[in-house]
Each structure stands twice: as C-alpha cells, then as structure tokens.
Z-matrix of the N, CA and C atoms (Angstrom, degrees):
N
C 1 1.445
C 2 1.508 1 109.93
N 3 1.332 2 115.65 1 138.02
C 4 1.457 3 120.64 2 174.62
C 5 1.519 4 110.38 3 -122.12
N 6 1.316 5 114.76 4 150.14
C 7 1.438 6 121.91 5 173.61
C 8 1.545 7 106.29 6 -117.86
N 9 1.321 8 115.06 7 127.80
C 10 1.453 9 120.20 8 -174.28
C 11 1.530 10 109.97 9 -147.30
N 12 1.313 11 113.85 10 162.63
C 13 1.481 12 120.18 11 173.47
C 14 1.532 13 108.24 12 -64.84
N 15 1.320 14 114.70 13 137.68
C 16 1.476 15 119.14 14 178.01
C 17 1.512 16 111.48 15 -67.84
N 18 1.344 17 114.92 16 148.50
C 19 1.449 18 123.07 17 177.56
C 20 1.551 19 109.66 18 -116.10
N 21 1.288 20 115.13 19 164.02
C 22 1.498 21 117.92 20 177.15
C 23 1.512 22 111.70 21 -57.27
N 24 1.313 23 117.56 22 -31.94
C 25 1.478 24 121.78 23 178.60
C 26 1.551 25 111.86 24 -64.50
N 27 1.308 26 116.82 25 -15.95
C 28 1.472 27 121.15 26 -177.51
C 29 1.531 28 113.91 27 -88.36
N 30 1.307 29 117.46 28 -7.90
C 31 1.479 30 120.96 29 -169.91
C 32 1.534 31 112.27 30 -56.08
N 33 1.332 32 116.96 31 -48.46
C 34 1.474 33 119.25 32 -179.17
C 35 1.520 34 112.00 33 -62.07
N 36 1.319 35 117.05 34 -43.18
C 37 1.461 36 120.47 35 -179.14
C 38 1.533 37 112.18 36 -67.12
N 39 1.347 38 116.73 37 -37.58
C 40 1.461 39 120.86 38 177.35
C 41 1.519 40 108.24 39 -64.37
N 42 1.320 41 117.31 40 -47.61
C 43 1.451 42 122.23 41 -179.06
C 44 1.559 43 110.17 42 -59.90
N 45 1.304 44 116.97 43 -44.58
C 46 1.468 45 120.03 44 -179.09
C 47 1.531 46 111.88 45 -63.80
N 48 1.330 47 116.42 46 -44.74
C 49 1.471 48 121.50 47 178.46
C 50 1.522 49 110.32 48 -59.33
N 51 1.343 50 115.88 49 -52.46
C 52 1.456 51 118.44 50 -176.13
C 53 1.517 52 110.08 51 -64.77
N 54 1.318 53 118.06 52 -44.14
C 55 1.460 54 119.63 53 -177.15
C 56 1.535 55 111.91 54 -60.03
N 57 1.325 56 117.06 55 -42.56
C 58 1.454 57 120.81 56 178.86
C 59 1.519 58 111.37 57 -60.22
N 60 1.321 59 116.02 58 -42.36
C 61 1.474 60 120.13 59 -178.11
C 62 1.530 61 111.41 60 -73.79
N 63 1.311 62 117.17 61 -36.39
C 64 1.484 63 121.40 62 177.92
C 65 1.543 64 109.49 63 -62.22
N 66 1.330 65 115.41 64 -44.84
C 67 1.469 66 119.56 65 -178.85
C 68 1.542 67 110.09 66 -58.75
N 69 1.320 68 115.31 67 -44.11
C 70 1.471 69 119.25 68 -176.63
C 71 1.527 70 114.44 69 -75.87
N 72 1.348 71 115.98 70 -41.76
C 73 1.465 72 119.55 71 -167.00
C 74 1.506 73 114.86 72 -107.35
N 75 1.344 74 120.86 73 -25.56
C 76 1.417 75 122.38 74 -173.20
C 77 1.547 76 112.43 75 -108.48
N 78 1.328 77 117.09 76 -41.57
C 79 1.463 78 119.50 77 -177.03
C 80 1.531 79 113.38 78 -55.82
N 81 1.318 80 120.12 79 -32.72
C 82 1.462 81 117.12 80 178.03
C 83 1.547 82 114.15 81 -60.58
N 84 1.310 83 118.59 82 -17.68
C 85 1.474 84 120.71 83 -179.40
C 86 1.517 85 110.90 84 -100.44
N 87 1.342 86 118.41 85 3.58
C 88 1.470 87 121.62 86 -177.78
C 89 1.501 88 112.15 87 -108.80
N 90 1.324 89 115.51 88 157.10
C 91 1.469 90 119.46 89 168.32
C 92 1.529 91 107.26 90 -72.16
N 93 1.363 92 115.27 91 169.71
C 94 1.467 93 116.57 92 179.38
C 95 1.532 94 111.25 93 -59.99
N 96 1.322 95 116.72 94 -46.09
C 97 1.463 96 120.88 95 177.89
C 98 1.512 97 112.39 96 -61.49
N 99 1.327 98 115.88 97 -43.02
C 100 1.472 99 120.09 98 178.57
C 101 1.515 100 112.23 99 -63.35
N 102 1.326 101 114.86 100 -40.75
C 103 1.465 102 119.03 101 177.01
C 104 1.498 103 111.88 102 -60.96
N 105 1.335 104 117.23 103 -43.04
C 106 1.475 105 120.22 104 179.78
C 107 1.523 106 109.99 105 -65.01
N 108 1.331 107 116.66 106 -40.51
C 109 1.463 108 122.47 107 178.60
C 110 1.513 109 111.53 108 -58.69
N 111 1.338 110 115.27 109 -47.63
C 112 1.458 111 118.44 110 -177.55
C 113 1.541 112 111.19 111 -70.92
N 114 1.335 113 117.41 112 -37.42
C 115 1.450 114 119.02 113 176.09
C 116 1.518 115 113.28 114 -63.29
N 117 1.341 116 115.49 115 -41.52
C 118 1.457 117 120.12 116 177.47
C 119 1.538 118 110.46 117 -58.84
N 120 1.324 119 117.70 118 -36.69
C 121 1.471 120 121.36 119 -178.08
C 122 1.529 121 112.82 120 -72.18
N 123 1.321 122 116.43 121 -8.39
C 124 1.475 123 119.61 122 178.55
C 125 1.534 124 112.83 123 -101.43
N 126 1.344 125 117.30 124 2.20
C 127 1.443 126 120.49 125 -179.59
C 128 1.544 127 110.26 126 -63.12
N 129 1.347 128 115.64 127 153.19
C 130 1.466 129 118.43 128 179.06
C 131 1.530 130 113.67 129 -51.38
N 132 1.329 131 117.51 130 -40.52
C 133 1.485 132 120.06 131 -179.75
C 134 1.501 133 110.95 132 -61.42
N 135 1.328 134 117.31 133 -36.48
C 136 1.469 135 119.87 134 177.08
C 137 1.519 136 113.03 135 -69.98
N 138 1.332 137 115.78 136 -42.15
C 139 1.480 138 118.74 137 177.57
C 140 1.527 139 108.44 138 -61.85
N 141 1.355 140 118.41 139 -40.86
C 142 1.451 141 120.18 140 176.68
C 143 1.518 142 111.14 141 -61.86
N 144 1.348 143 116.71 142 -38.51
C 145 1.443 144 121.00 143 177.14
C 146 1.527 145 112.82 144 -63.87
N 147 1.330 146 116.80 145 -39.57
C 148 1.462 147 119.65 146 178.46
C 149 1.526 148 108.87 147 -63.34
N 150 1.318 149 117.44 148 -45.20
C 151 1.471 150 120.39 149 -179.39
C 152 1.544 151 109.58 150 -62.67
N 153 1.320 152 117.21 151 -44.03
C 154 1.449 153 121.35 152 179.38
C 155 1.549 154 111.32 153 -62.02
N 156 1.317 155 116.26 154 -32.19
C 157 1.472 156 120.94 155 -179.83
C 158 1.528 157 113.23 156 -80.89
N 159 1.315 158 115.95 157 -1.64
C 160 1.440 159 119.20 158 176.61
C 161 1.525 160 117.65 159 100.20
N 162 1.342 161 115.11 160 3.99
C 163 1.474 162 117.38 161 175.61
C 164 1.525 163 107.69 162 -61.75
N 165 1.321 164 116.22 163 140.49
C 166 1.486 165 122.01 164 -178.79
C 167 1.513 166 110.01 165 -100.13
N 168 1.330 167 116.37 166 114.06
C 169 1.475 168 120.40 167 -179.37
C 170 1.533 169 109.76 168 -113.20
N 171 1.335 170 114.39 169 142.64
C 172 1.440 171 122.56 170 170.51
C 173 1.528 172 109.14 171 -127.96
N 174 1.307 173 115.37 172 146.84
C 175 1.464 174 119.33 173 179.97
C 176 1.518 175 109.94 174 -125.19
N 177 1.320 176 114.93 175 154.05
C 178 1.443 177 122.64 176 169.25
C 179 1.506 178 106.85 177 -104.70
N 180 1.291 179 115.78 178 131.96
C 181 1.472 180 122.65 179 -173.89
C 182 1.537 181 108.42 180 -124.96
N 183 1.320 182 114.63 181 132.21
C 184 1.449 183 120.92 182 178.07
C 185 1.537 184 108.13 183 -131.20
N 186 1.308 185 115.38 184 121.24
C 187 1.476 186 119.87 185 -177.91
C 188 1.511 187 113.34 186 51.17
N 189 1.330 188 116.34 187 41.89
C 190 1.451 189 122.57 188 177.92
C 191 1.527 190 115.68 189 77.87
N 192 1.326 191 117.66 190 6.46
C 193 1.448 192 121.63 191 -178.51
C 194 1.540 193 109.31 192 -116.33
N 195 1.321 194 116.54 193 133.83
C 196 1.484 195 121.52 194 177.34
C 197 1.513 196 106.78 195 -77.29
N 198 1.330 197 114.23 196 119.40
C 199 1.464 198 121.53 197 -177.06
C 200 1.516 199 113.34 198 -110.78
N 201 1.337 200 116.43 199 -8.08
C 202 1.466 201 120.22 200 179.19
C 203 1.514 202 109.90 201 -163.27
N 204 1.315 203 116.39 202 154.84
C 205 1.462 204 121.60 203 -179.23
C 206 1.512 205 109.66 204 -148.19
N 207 1.337 206 114.92 205 146.71
C 208 1.453 207 123.22 206 172.41
C 209 1.513 208 106.42 207 -132.23
N 210 1.331 209 115.76 208 137.57
C 211 1.461 210 121.57 209 178.33
C 212 1.517 211 110.75 210 -132.77
N 213 1.331 212 115.95 211 132.76
C 214 1.444 213 121.74 212 178.66
C 215 1.501 214 110.67 213 -115.84
N 216 1.335 215 115.52 214 139.25
C 217 1.465 216 123.02 215 179.27
C 218 1.513 217 107.08 216 -110.06
N 219 1.337 218 113.90 217 130.98
C 220 1.475 219 122.89 218 175.02
C 221 1.524 220 112.69 219 51.08
N 222 1.314 221 115.95 220 32.83
C 223 1.492 222 122.09 221 172.07
C 224 1.522 223 113.31 222 64.98
N 225 1.378 224 117.25 223 8.95
C 226 1.466 225 117.95 224 -177.23
C 227 1.553 226 112.76 225 -138.42
N 228 1.325 227 116.98 226 -24.43
C 229 1.467 228 118.67 227 -170.88
C 230 1.540 229 110.13 228 -108.22
N 231 1.320 230 115.00 229 119.46
C 232 1.501 231 119.93 230 176.11
C 233 1.502 232 107.58 231 -72.66
N 234 1.306 233 117.04 232 103.60
C 235 1.456 234 122.65 233 -171.84
C 236 1.481 235 113.74 234 -89.43
N 237 1.319 236 117.37 235 -42.78
C 238 1.476 237 124.38 236 177.50
C 239 1.518 238 110.44 237 -136.15
N 240 1.309 239 115.87 238 137.53
C 241 1.453 240 122.62 239 169.52
C 242 1.506 241 106.37 240 -151.04
N 243 1.315 242 114.96 241 106.13
C 244 1.472 243 121.72 242 -176.73
C 245 1.541 244 109.67 243 -134.52
N 246 1.315 245 113.73 244 136.72
C 247 1.478 246 121.79 245 177.37
C 248 1.515 247 107.88 246 -127.35
N 249 1.329 248 116.79 247 130.95
C 250 1.440 249 121.63 248 179.00
C 251 1.508 250 111.12 249 -53.01
N 252 1.340 251 116.31 250 142.34
C 253 1.461 252 120.32 251 -177.63
C 254 1.531 253 113.09 252 -49.60
N 255 1.275 254 119.14 253 -45.09
C 256 1.452 255 122.35 254 -177.14
C 257 1.531 256 114.76 255 -68.41
N 258 1.340 257 116.06 256 -9.70
C 259 1.460 258 121.01 257 -177.44
C 260 1.510 259 112.06 258 -112.35
N 261 1.338 260 117.87 259 -0.59
C 262 1.451 261 120.94 260 -179.12
C 263 1.539 262 110.94 261 -71.52
N 264 1.309 263 116.41 262 153.95
C 265 1.451 264 122.49 263 177.59
C 266 1.529 265 113.80 264 82.88
N 267 1.329 266 116.02 265 9.41
C 268 1.459 267 120.39 266 -179.97
C 269 1.537 268 114.36 267 -110.51
N 270 1.335 269 115.28 268 8.99
C 271 1.447 270 119.65 269 -179.77
C 272 1.531 271 115.88 270 85.50
N 273 1.309 272 116.34 271 6.98
C 274 1.446 273 120.69 272 -175.39
C 275 1.539 274 112.32 273 -68.76
N 276 1.329 275 116.99 274 -37.35
C 277 1.466 276 118.96 275 179.97
C 278 1.536 277 108.47 276 -64.80
N 279 1.306 278 119.39 277 -40.26
C 280 1.459 279 123.15 278 177.89
C 281 1.530 280 109.81 279 -63.51
N 282 1.331 281 116.94 280 -44.67
C 283 1.469 282 121.88 281 -179.21
C 284 1.513 283 109.77 282 -59.74
N 285 1.344 284 116.95 283 -45.47
C 286 1.471 285 120.64 284 179.47
C 287 1.519 286 111.28 285 -65.56
N 288 1.342 287 115.81 286 -42.96
C 289 1.463 288 120.17 287 179.37
C 290 1.538 289 109.50 288 -60.89
N 291 1.311 290 117.39 289 -46.25
C 292 1.467 291 120.70 290 -179.92
C 293 1.536 292 110.62 291 -60.49
N 294 1.329 293 117.29 292 -39.09
C 295 1.445 294 121.34 293 177.09
C 296 1.536 295 110.91 294 -62.81
N 297 1.319 296 115.40 295 -48.21
C 298 1.482 297 120.48 296 -179.53
C 299 1.538 298 111.07 297 -62.79
N 300 1.328 299 115.39 298 -46.48
C 301 1.471 300 121.32 299 178.92
C 302 1.522 301 110.84 300 -57.27
N 303 1.327 302 116.69 301 -46.25
C 304 1.455 303 122.74 302 -179.32
C 305 1.536 304 110.82 303 -59.42
N 306 1.358 305 116.33 304 -46.86
C 307 1.444 306 120.14 305 179.74
C 308 1.544 307 110.52 306 -61.34
N 309 1.336 308 116.65 307 -43.80
C 310 1.445 309 121.06 308 179.45
C 311 1.537 310 112.20 309 -60.45
N 312 1.325 311 115.69 310 -44.87
C 313 1.461 312 120.56 311 179.44
C 314 1.519 313 110.28 312 -63.16
N 315 1.321 314 116.97 313 -42.20
C 316 1.486 315 121.15 314 178.68
C 317 1.524 316 110.66 315 -63.53
N 318 1.338 317 117.64 316 -30.01
C 319 1.447 318 121.51 317 179.78
C 320 1.519 319 113.57 318 -89.92
N 321 1.311 320 117.50 319 12.34
C 322 1.448 321 120.72 320 171.87
C 323 1.518 322 116.84 321 105.65
N 324 1.332 323 120.03 322 -0.12
C 325 1.458 324 119.80 323 175.27
C 326 1.510 325 108.90 324 -59.40
N 327 1.345 326 118.82 325 129.62
C 328 1.456 327 121.33 326 -176.97
C 329 1.522 328 113.36 327 -78.85
N 330 1.370 329 119.30 328 -2.16
C 331 1.443 330 120.09 329 176.25
C 332 1.519 331 114.27 330 119.06
N 333 1.318 332 117.91 331 11.07
C 334 1.467 333 119.86 332 177.46
C 335 1.520 334 109.38 333 -113.84
N 336 1.366 335 114.77 334 127.97
C 337 1.446 336 121.44 335 -178.05
C 338 1.526 337 108.76 336 -128.58
N 339 1.312 338 116.82 337 149.91
C 340 1.455 339 121.85 338 176.69
C 341 1.540 340 109.54 339 -129.11
N 342 1.325 341 114.70 340 157.91
C 343 1.475 342 120.78 341 173.93
C 344 1.519 343 106.93 342 -153.02
N 345 1.296 344 116.91 343 144.45
C 346 1.463 345 123.07 344 170.54
C 347 1.510 346 105.64 345 -103.62
N 348 1.293 347 116.56 346 90.37
C 349 1.429 348 122.35 347 -171.97
C 350 1.527 349 114.39 348 -72.57
N 351 1.316 350 115.63 349 133.79
C 352 1.466 351 120.52 350 168.28
C 353 1.530 352 105.69 351 -62.43
N 354 1.326 353 115.84 352 150.45
C 355 1.479 354 118.79 353 -173.66
C 356 1.534 355 111.17 354 -60.96
N 357 1.302 356 117.83 355 -34.14
C 358 1.470 357 121.22 356 -178.77
C 359 1.512 358 113.18 357 -74.19
N 360 1.333 359 118.06 358 -9.87
C 361 1.482 360 121.04 359 -175.82
C 362 1.517 361 111.90 360 -110.22
N 363 1.303 362 121.08 361 0.99
C 364 1.442 363 122.10 362 -176.75
C 365 1.523 364 111.93 363 -55.88
N 366 1.330 365 117.83 364 -44.16
C 367 1.466 366 120.72 365 -178.26
C 368 1.533 367 111.23 366 -61.16
N 369 1.306 368 117.93 367 -36.21
C 370 1.463 369 122.04 368 178.04
C 371 1.522 370 109.83 369 -60.49
N 372 1.334 371 114.44 370 -49.63
C 373 1.459 372 117.97 371 -177.36
C 374 1.538 373 112.33 372 -68.86
N 375 1.332 374 117.05 373 -32.12
C 376 1.458 375 118.66 374 173.74
C 377 1.525 376 109.95 375 -59.99
N 378 1.337 377 117.15 376 -41.83
C 379 1.482 378 120.96 377 178.41
C 380 1.514 379 112.04 378 -62.51
N 381 1.343 380 117.12 379 -30.28
C 382 1.462 381 120.59 380 177.89
C 383 1.526 382 112.86 381 -77.18
N 384 1.347 383 116.04 382 -11.77
C 385 1.451 384 120.12 383 -179.02
C 386 1.540 385 115.54 384 106.08
N 387 1.306 386 116.31 385 1.41
C 388 1.464 387 120.13 386 175.31
C 389 1.520 388 108.79 387 -70.64
N 390 1.341 389 115.96 388 150.24
C 391 1.488 390 120.84 389 174.92
C 392 1.509 391 107.48 390 -128.91
N 393 1.326 392 116.60 391 146.48
C 394 1.473 393 120.44 392 178.40
C 395 1.529 394 109.51 393 -64.78
N 396 1.336 395 115.76 394 140.51
C 397 1.471 396 119.93 395 174.67
C 398 1.527 397 110.85 396 -104.50
N 399 1.309 398 117.10 397 -6.53
C 400 1.448 399 123.76 398 173.46
C 401 1.515 400 107.37 399 -164.05
N 402 1.304 401 116.62 400 -179.68
C 403 1.469 402 119.66 401 176.76
C 404 1.507 403 111.76 402 -80.91
N 405 1.289 404 116.39 403 -171.33
C 406 1.444 405 122.30 404 176.16
C 407 1.514 406 109.58 405 -60.42
N 408 1.303 407 116.96 406 134.05
C 409 1.460 408 121.10 407 176.25
C 410 1.507 409 109.28 408 -122.51
N 411 1.324 410 115.33 409 159.58
C 412 1.470 411 120.58 410 176.69
C 413 1.512 412 107.38 411 -130.09
N 414 1.324 413 115.30 412 126.22
C 415 1.452 414 121.34 413 178.35
C 416 1.516 415 109.12 414 -134.86
N 417 1.306 416 115.96 415 121.79
C 418 1.469 417 121.74 416 -178.53
C 419 1.505 418 112.91 417 57.11
N 420 1.322 419 117.28 418 31.04
C 421 1.446 420 120.64 419 178.39
C 422 1.525 421 116.61 420 85.36
N 423 1.339 422 116.33 421 7.21
C 424 1.455 423 122.32 422 179.58
C 425 1.530 424 107.69 423 -114.88
N 426 1.339 425 115.41 424 125.13
C 427 1.470 426 119.38 425 177.77
C 428 1.532 427 110.37 426 -95.96
N 429 1.320 428 115.46 427 142.04
C 430 1.442 429 120.61 428 174.96
C 431 1.534 430 110.28 429 -154.86
N 432 1.294 431 115.78 430 177.74
C 433 1.457 432 122.72 431 177.98
C 434 1.527 433 107.46 432 -129.91
N 435 1.321 434 117.03 433 110.34
C 436 1.489 435 120.10 434 175.34
C 437 1.534 436 109.50 435 -66.11
N 438 1.320 437 115.67 436 132.77
C 439 1.462 438 120.81 437 179.89
C 440 1.537 439 108.78 438 -140.04
N 441 1.331 440 114.84 439 159.08
C 442 1.463 441 119.01 440 175.47
C 443 1.526 442 110.37 441 -140.76
N 444 1.310 443 114.97 442 161.08
C 445 1.453 444 122.93 443 177.76
C 446 1.517 445 107.61 444 -135.14
N 447 1.282 446 115.83 445 125.10
C 448 1.474 447 121.77 446 171.90
C 449 1.524 448 105.60 447 -102.53
N 450 1.340 449 114.77 448 114.61
C 451 1.449 450 121.11 449 -174.14
C 452 1.523 451 110.41 450 -100.64
N 453 1.285 452 115.84 451 126.78
C 454 1.462 453 121.06 452 173.19
C 455 1.510 454 108.05 453 -128.43
N 456 1.331 455 115.16 454 123.64
C 457 1.475 456 116.89 455 179.57
C 458 1.508 457 111.04 456 -63.38
N 459 1.326 458 114.52 457 142.08
C 460 1.454 459 116.72 458 178.11
C 461 1.479 460 110.83 459 -105.28
C-alpha cells in the first residue's frame, strides 16, 4: 500500500469511493434533500473544484485501487476522510489523518484543526483527539457534529 498526494487522474476514483460510503453510512442520517445535497457535493466535478481551489488531498492505494482518501480545506479543516469498508479497522484513517495533519503543520498551520463529523464517525475523531464544540446540528437536512483539535507537540 502507498499513500500519496492525489492527482487529477484520481478524481473519478475519489468520487466513487466517497459516494459509495456516503450512501451507506451518512445518507441514513439525512433528509431526502440533505442526502441529495451531500451526494451532489461528491460528484467528480466537485472533487475537481476542491482540488482547483487548493484543497489538499492524499489517497491510499492498494494494488492500483484507491481505498482511502483524506482532504484538507485551507490547511485547517478536515473536509473528507473516507476508508473503503473492507479496509476499515486497520488504522488507515489514523494514518491518513496523521499524514494530512503533518502536511498542514509543515505548511504553517499553528495547530488548530476542525471537522464537521458525520454522526457515524464521531468516535473516530474523538480517538484522534478532536472534541465537540457543540451538539449535533442539522443544516439543509444534513446532520453533523462540529469538532476541533488543538495540537501541541509533546
């Protein structure tokens, strides 16, 4: 397995991976309109737009297949973190998060990170050290939990 910076050639595979996981794990917590909104935001054209806007994406690749992705917005906001179902529970989300965090810190992030966690992922982010900054919120039919992490090297 390799972890590398995402390329434009990866857009379709990233979109497909994220969309599959969103349908299974996130849509059940959304309204119909919210589900459509979130699915639309995972389309290849949107992923391309995120890359063009400077979002930093890294992928994990196994035997030529993208099995996980992490995306950071503005060097501070964990925007996407998805691991294929068959690869979950192996520490891959932590590995990708550590990669993304390291890149952000190298690029000048002073140590504050945010994430709007899907409800099914809150426990993962708690294990990374994120803490809720409010309760569950619902916006446009999509439920999430805003969280933040203040990182201090030990």
